[in-house]
GUBA-386810 format. One record per residue: residue in one letter; x, y, z of N, C-alpha, C, O, CB in turn. Coordinates in steps of 0.05 Angstrom, whole numbers, plus 5000, padded with zeros to 4 digits. Each point is the difference from the previous one (the first is absolute). Glycine has a CB too. Example, Ala and Ser with C-alpha at 12.3 -4.5 7.8 and 13.67 -1.06 7.14 Angstrom:
REM residues 2
a526448865156498250245000501850245000502150005013494149775012/s503150444961501650245001498550225014501050225004501449654953/
This chain:
REM residues 313
m787908598862500949924977498449934978500750084978502149825049/k494949954978498349994986498450274985499450014976501149585054/i498950624990499550274996501750124985498950174985499349845051/t504749964961501650214987499949774969499350104979504750235071/l496549454950499049894974498250174987500950164984499749405032/k496850424989497450084989500350314989499350084979497949585057/i504350494985500150264992501650034980499350134981499750005056/f503949744964501949894971498649964976500550134980502449615047/l494650034973498749934980497850244982499450034976501549505052/l498250604998498150254997501850134982499749984976497650075070/l504750084965502350184983500649984974500250194984501649795050/a498449764961501449864975497950014977500450054976502649605053/v494550294984497449974980499650344994499950064977497249435047/v502850694992499150254997502550134979499650174983497449845070/t505349874953502350124985499249894969499450164982504949835062/q495749784955499149894972497750154984500250104977501049475043/f496750424997497950134982501050304997499350104979496549605037/s505650434999500850284988501549964977500350224988499750005055/c501149614946502050004983499049984973501550074981501349765053/v494350064961498249874986499450364987499050205011498949215021/k503550514932499050304984496949954990498949814988506450334990/d493650115031497850004981499949954975501350104982497850145041/p499149584977500149924962498850204987500449964976499049535026/f499250705001498050204993501450264993499650134980497049665051/k505150264988501150195008501350164968499650234992501249495064/e501250034929500550124974498949974984501250064979501649935026/f495449964993497350064981498750265003499550164982499649385021/e500250495028498750264998501950174993499050184986497849745045/e506350124972501050174990500850054973501050204991499549785047/g499149824951500750014972502949854995500449864980496850615014/n504449555022502849854992500349744983502149894994498850285047/w496549744950500749654988499550154976501049854983497249645049/n501050724955498850074971502250104987500450245001494949895011/n506849694970501750174984499550044974501650114985501249765042/e494150014964498949984972500050284983498650195008498349425010/r504750424963500250294986498949954971501050154983503550025046/s493949684963499749894978497450174977498650165012503349365021/i497850474953498350084974497949774987500549854981503850455008/l493649705026498749704990498150104978499149814987500849895061/c499550474946498550094977499950304993500050165018497449454992/i502650484960500850274990498549954981499649784988504950365024/k494450094984498850034970500550394993500050185016495349304992/f504950524966499850294987497650134983498849864984505850035016/q494650355004498149964975501449934975502450004996494650315023/n500749614963500749964967502749714997501549934982497450755006/q500749205045502049774993498749734993498049905009505150315022/v498749694948498849714987500749875012501750095015498049934947/g499749655042500649815016500050075030499050205010503349644952/a499049945051500350035031503450044998501349884983494049785040/a505950514999502950105003501849775004499049845016499550585004/e502849544975502149715011501750175022501450194996499749474951/i498350225075501550115024502549775004499949774991495350475034/v507249874989501449745011502650245021501050224995498149274949/r501150345077502250075018502149894990500749765000496950285037/d503650174954503249934995502049865022501749844994497750554978/g500149695050501650015028498450105027497650045000506550064968/d497549945054499150045019499050364998498250105013504849425008/a498750604962500450265003498150164970499150234999506549655033/t494349944948499350084974498149904986499949775007503750304993/g494449974982498249884986500050114978501450194994496449705038/t500349974947499850114971497049874988499049785003506950224988/i493050304992497249934996499950094967501150194989496849915067/m501049744937499250064969497750064997498649865013504149884971/v495950475000498550104990499150064974501850134989499249915046/g496649924949499550054969498550245006498349975018501549544957/i500350755013498850214995498450024977501350004979501850155045/n494449874973499450044967500550284990499350215010497049454993/t504850304979500750264985497750104981499950255000504949615001/d493650044986497950104990498050145022498450154989502549494975/a499150345060498550145025501950295015499250205012498649234999/v504550484983501950215016502650054979501349844987497549975068/s501450464945501550124980503150095023502350024992492550194967/d504549825064501750165020501049845019498449955018499350434977/f504849515006501249725022500850245027501249935021502049574934/t496250715041501050135030498950055016500850145019501349994969/n495149745007498150025018497349805004497650064996504550374996/i499049345016498749714996498749995033501449945020502649774938/e493350355043498849945028499749705013499249784990498450634996/l503149645033500249685017496449995008498650195007507749825024/s492549654962497350055002500249765019497849895003500050364951/t503449675056499849725015503249895020501949924987494049934965/l504050175073503049965014498249825015497650045004506250424998/v498049295006499549795025502249965012501649894985495149884997/l504150285041503149915009499049845020497749985006505750424986/s499249455021499349815021499350195028500050255002503449334975/y496150225040498050135022501750215013502449985005494649585007/d501250664992501450195020502850134985501350175013496949505031/a502250294940502250114973498950334992497750064999502849364973/s501650735024498850194984502150124975501949874992495150245054/a502450134945501049944975501150304993499450185016497349384970/t504750504993500450284995498650184978500650214989503449635028/v493749994980497650104974497549865018500049825017503050144924/d495350195051497049955002498449944974500950074978499550245058/v497849574965497449944982500050284986500250175018496549465016/g503250484943499150234996502450174989499750154981496749785054/d505750034978503050064996500649984967498749814991502749975061/a499950344931501049984979503749955002501450105017493850204966/l505649554997502749934999500650074971498549974981501549665055/n502550474965501950084979501349804985501649865012499150485013/f498849604949501149754990501650054975501449844988494849895032/e503150554974501850144976502650065004500850235003495549954985/n505749545013502950085006500549744982498349844991502550445062/e503249744944501149834988499349665004500249814984502950625017/s496249565024499149705013497149964991499649774992503450275054/s495050114955497650005002499749925032498449815002500750094945/s501550165070499549875023499850245023501150214998501449324984/a495950385040499650185030500449845021500349764999496550524985/t503249865038501249775026497650035013498450174994507149905016/i494049725010497950015019501149835027500449765000495850274959/t504450165069501349875014498149945029499050205012505550004960/v495249535038498049805016501949985023502249915000495249794961/t500750435064502149955019498349885027497850095005505750324975/s497449435032498149775016500350175026501650195004499549264972/p496950435043499750205025502649915016500350115022494049954982/t507049824990502750075017501950074991502249935009497049825013/g500750414956501350184987502749854975502050094987496450255065/i500849494950501149894967498750034973497649974995504049725032/s500850374954498550094976501149824972502149874999497350655026/r499049524959500049894973499750234981498150155000500049425015/e503750444972499750184966499149844976501549834990502850455020/y492949754980499649944979500450164976499650245000498249545026/t502950084952500550184972498649884986500149764996504050405003/v493950084989497849914991500250134965500750224992496649775064/i502149854934501149944966497950024985498549815000504949885005/a495850584976497750014979500749954978501950124990496050175028/e500749524968500449874977497750134982497749965007504549595016/p498450594954498150104987498149744991500749775002502550654984/f494649655006498049764992498350154976498950225003500549515051/t500650144929497550024976498349714994500549765000502850634975/e494549805020497749735005500649974965499850194984495249925067/t505749624943500549914969497149944986499850024976505149745036/i492550155005498449984987498050204990498249914986503049755032/l499050534986498850324995500249974973502149934989499650395051/g495749754943499650104968498449914983497749995009505850094993/t496749864976497549954981501049814980501850074985496050395019/y501149304996500949804985498049894974497649965006505049955040/a498050044933499449814986500549714999502149884997497950484988/v497249545019499149654997500649944976498750084981497549895047/s506449834968501249944976498749764996498749954979505550285024/n496249585019498849714997498949885021500050125021502949804949/l496049835030498949875022501149714992499649884979495950455033/i506349565015501149874990499049725028499550055023504450364941/v496349295021499149835029502349744994500549874980493050255026/w507549875021501249724994498849845024500250045024504550104951/g493649575004498649855012500149674987501249924980496350545032/g501249425002499549694993501149845022501750055017498750004934/t497849705046500749795014502249804991500149944977495550145034/g506749785011501849844989501550154976499949944976497349675040/p504550614998501550094978503249885000502150094991494650365012/e502849305010502649894997500149794979501949874991499050235055/y496249894947499349824976498550104975498549904984501449795051/g501650604970498850154975497550124999498950054979503549665002/g496750335043496950095006500350295006497950135003500249425020/g504450604978500050275009500550164973501449904982500350005068/a496950424947501450084983499550335005497950055011502049494958/v501750695023499650264998498350074984500449964976503250085036/l494550074993498150134977499350254999499650095023498749554978/a501350554979499050275003496649924995499349874981505650465000/m493449765037497149935002499450034973498949814989499950345058/t501650064940499150104968501149844984499350074977500450385029/d501749374991500849814987498449784992500449864980503150305039/k493949825003498449814996497850134994498249925016503949775009/p497050474960497750184997497549834999497950115006504850244971/w497349425016497749834994498749905027497849894998504549974956/v498850165073499349895027499050245015498650005021504949634978/w497450574988498650235019497750214980500250004976505050025060/p493050154976497750104985501250134975502450084999494650015043/e501249924934501250154980499950355009501150164985497349414977/n500450515057500350245007500049985025498749845014499650344951/g503350005044500950055031501149765013499149925021497450414985/g505249564983501549805004503050175008500450244998496549384967/p505050165043502750175004501250124988502250065009498249755008/a498850304955500950204981498550205011501050204989500049564969/a497350335057499350225000501850195019500350244996495149564991/e506250035039501950085017502150164978500550225010498549365029/l501950404946502750054981500450254987501950084986497949485004/d497450595019500350314990499950145025499650254998498149734956/n502649905075498850055019503150165008502149954990493349645018/t504250635014502250155017499649895028497949905007502250554965/i502149585043499449985022501650255021502449945006496549514977/t500350745025501450145026500350045025498250095013501450014962/l502249855033501049985034501150285014502250114998499549394991/e496450575023500950295011500449915032499349805012497450574951/l504849855043500949925042497950195015499650244997506849725003/g492649885016498650185018500750045026498550125015498549794960/g505649965033501450075023501949675015501249854985494150625022/f504649505016501049765012498649945024499050175014505249914969/t495749645021498649935027501649975024502450034997494649744978/d502150195046501950015029502149814996502450035007493750075027/q503049684955502249784987502150094979501649854990494749835016/g503550524988501850084979499549914971501850034983501349965054/n494349904955499549914978498850274979498950185011500349315015/s501250514951499050194981497949924994499449775006504150354977/y494250095003497249904994499450314987501150225002497249355042/g499550324940499250254984497049844982498649805005507550494988/t493949904989496949914977501749934981502150114993493750245013/i502849384984500649874970497150084985497749965008505849565007/t497550634961497849964974500549844978501950024985497250385022/n499349434992499549864979499150044976497949874998502049975030/n500950334943498250164980498949794980501649844989501150625015/a495149534991499349834983501050064967499549854981496550085057/g505050254962501950134975497550024970497549975003508349725018/p495550354958498050064975497349825001498050114991506350004977/d495549705040498549814991496849945025497849884998507949914973/g495750375049498450055023499249745015498350005018499950424959/a503149335013499249795015502449865014502450044994493649924976/y503149905047501349855019499849594995498449864989500150675045/a503349434976499649674990498149875022500050025024505149914954/d493349935007499049795020500449764997498949884981498250375024/f504449615012501549744998498349725006499549845018504650464999/q495249724954497549704999501649774982501150054978493450275019/y505549495013501149754983497449924985498149905012505849905023/v496050244940497349974984500449664992497749924996501850664981/l501749295021500249744987498449785023500150045024504950114947/d493949685020499449805021502449915018502349954992494149894977/p502950165055497650065017500850355006501950105010497349315015/s498550694966500950405005500450025025498649865014498350404955/t504849905042500850095024500950305001501050144983499949405025/d498650505020500150335006502450015003500449765004495850385018/v505949964979502750025007501850215008502450015003496749704975/n498550495025500350295014501950085028501450205006493749794975/g504249735031501749985033502849934995501750045018494349775009/f504650094945503149924998501150274986502450055005497349384988/y498950754993501550184977499350285006501250204992498649454970/r497850355055499550315007501750075021499050045023496449974965/k507150025009501350095024500750325005500850105020500849444976/i497850564980501050375000496050064999498249884987508850244969/p492850085061496550115001500450124982502050144996495949915046/a499249904938498650214975499550255015498549995019498749654950/g504050555024499350255001501750045032502049875007492750134958/e504550165048502550045025499249895023497749975009503950444977/g501149525027500449855025501650095015500350255000498949424983/q502350175036502750125014501849764998499549774993498350585044/w504749784972501649784999501850135029500050235008500149584930/e501649895076501750105018502349804990499649784989497150425054/r506249944963501949755002501450005026500450195015500349804937/n500349665050501249965021503049994995500849814986495149975030/y505750374993502249974989501849755027502449934997496950674969/a499349325055501649835013498549674977501549805000499550565065/t497449634925498549764987500750044971500449784989495550185045/g504450284949500550004975497350074991499850114978504149575021/m493650255016497949954983498250234998499150125019501449424992/v498950504966497650264997496849955002499049844984504350334984/t495549935049497149845002497950264987500350235008500949395044/f496950324932498550104984496950035019499749795012503449994942/t495050395052498150025010497750094978500650184983502349885060/f494849824956497750064977497750115021499949965024501349624935/a496950575023498550165011498749845017499250115020500750214947/d499449415030498149875022502449895021499549785009495950044956/g506350275041502349945029501649714991501649885014494650345032/s502949684928501449705003503250114991500550224992494749374993/t506250235016503350074990501549774987499349775006501250555035/t501249724945501449784981503850145010500550245003494449674941/s506949895059502550085004502249924977499849764993498750225054/g503150144943502449864986502550205003500150195015496749534948/v505350215018501750174999500550124978499749904977501649915054/f499750464977500850144979502949954987501949975017494850335005/v504049684951502449874989501250314982499350074978498549295017/e504050765020500550214993501650074975500150234990499049795055/s502249774947502550044975499749674991499049825012505250625011/a497149564950500249804983501549805016501950015015497850264944/t498849555033501249695016498749724985498149974986501950285069/t501349644951499149644985499649865029501949975015501749954932/v493850015058499449785022500049714993498349904985499250445033/d504449514994500949774998497549795016500549915023505050314974/l492149724990497849765003500749745007498449865012499550364956/g504749685025500749635005498049944970498850164985501349695086/f500249914928499349814981500750184964498749954980496749785063/d506250404959500850094979498350214986499650024975502549575027/q497050595019498450214997501150295009501450005020495249644985/t503250544986500550234999498150234994498850014979504849765015/k496250395023498250254991501950245012501050025022493549754982/t505750444966501850165001498250305008498050004987505449674978/v496850515048499450274999501650134997502050055014495249915005/e501950174949500950264982501150225014502150124997494649794973/n500950155052500450325005499349965032501849935015496450364931/q498749765066498949915017498249935000498850024978503050145035/a496649645020497749904995499249835032501549895015499650094925/f496250075062499749895023499449685000498649894983499950595029/q502549405005500049734999498249835021499950085023504550024959/f494849755012497249895025500449645001500049864980495250595004/q504949495038501149744997496449855005498650095018508149985004/l492649774964496649894998499849725012501949854996497050394959/n499249695058499449765014498549804990498349885013502150385018/g500349674936498749804991500549735014501849945016498050324944/t498249575028500149705009500949774976498950034978497150135058/d505449694967500849804979497549834987498349905015506250065011/d495350024953497849904984501349684983499549994976498350635015/w502949265015501349784987498249904971500749924978501349945074/d495850194959498349884973499450224974498849934979498549755060/n503750564967500250204984502850144996500450244996494949805016/i506549784992503250094993500050014970498849854985503949915057/y499350464953500850094976497550224979500550114979502749385028/s494050515010499150184990499550295007500650085023498549544966/d500250504998499250355008498350005023500550175016499550034935/y498249675054498650025019501349855031499050025022497250044936/d506549775034500849975028501550295002500050125022500649294983/k500450694977502050185006499250325005501550175009501149474965/f495350385018498750245006498150015021499950195015500849894942/v497449665046498049995026500649815019499850095023496750054951/k504149615023501649865021502150075018499850045024499049734947/k503750235011502149985009502250304991502349974993496349435005/p500550815003501350234999502450095021498950115019496749984960/r507249905024501350025014500750315005499750125021501249404967/t500050554991500750334997498950194986499149944977504249925027/y496350395006498450184975501850275001500750105022493649714984/w506450314971500950234996498650194989498449944982504949865018/i496850425008498950224981503150184996501350125016492649925006/d506449924954501950144987499850234999497850084995502649644986/l501650485023499950244999502350194988502449955005494849915030/v502050404945502350144996498950295007497750104995504749564968/k500250475051498850285014500250204981501949994984499349915062/k497150284956499950284988501250195000499450204987498049715016/
């Protein structure tokens, strides 16, 4: 009887283990992977990152901006980057070209998982024109500054409205006959536009040396030399809205390009009106309550925002 029981228990154990599913078999055969997604995509002359949306199990939408200054033929836009979910396949490869010259400005890409399930992406190409390009005349240099604006210590001032605080020759007025030209060089892997900037000194052949000459005399080029004198580089980040300028020595500054007429509310009953275009820079001055209400405080100690006003030629 005992021998029969032992045999029965042994058979039960063998049967139990024979029914255990191999945990790696499904992984090895790929039956677990239904992923069919586009993780990253980029086309030649694309501006900014693509916006990828999975609309559902079977469809998705991708929005891309294509630089029309570099591409005139939307029938042949080449794919430069395509990253898919693990082990998925697509109906296009890097180097292939898509045709967006149709009523909806769209093309399709189908992605298939290893298990054979598909998702069809509609790729929509939006024409993009880089608006920063061109030649501009410098029309004014404006500073919003001052400690304690809630007590009347702040003001919006044209730098040339206070000629006595700057050098008689080579102060801010030297910039007002300058022209600034921005040319396109291309696009980074992140989709940022970039190129060269040329700050021409104009008929007087001079650039401003931003020196505050009253006591205490102070070099404030660190605040106000935001555009390289002569030639430099620019890069525009569409994710942050910032334009970065690189000088010959490798140093950089960053500001915002104001593309059209607008009025900026600064608070404290203060505003700044941009009549055409401008580069706008945030400054990092320090409160100086001992010199509140003075030109020194506004230009040297607590400048807040700086505009280079422009007129496109």
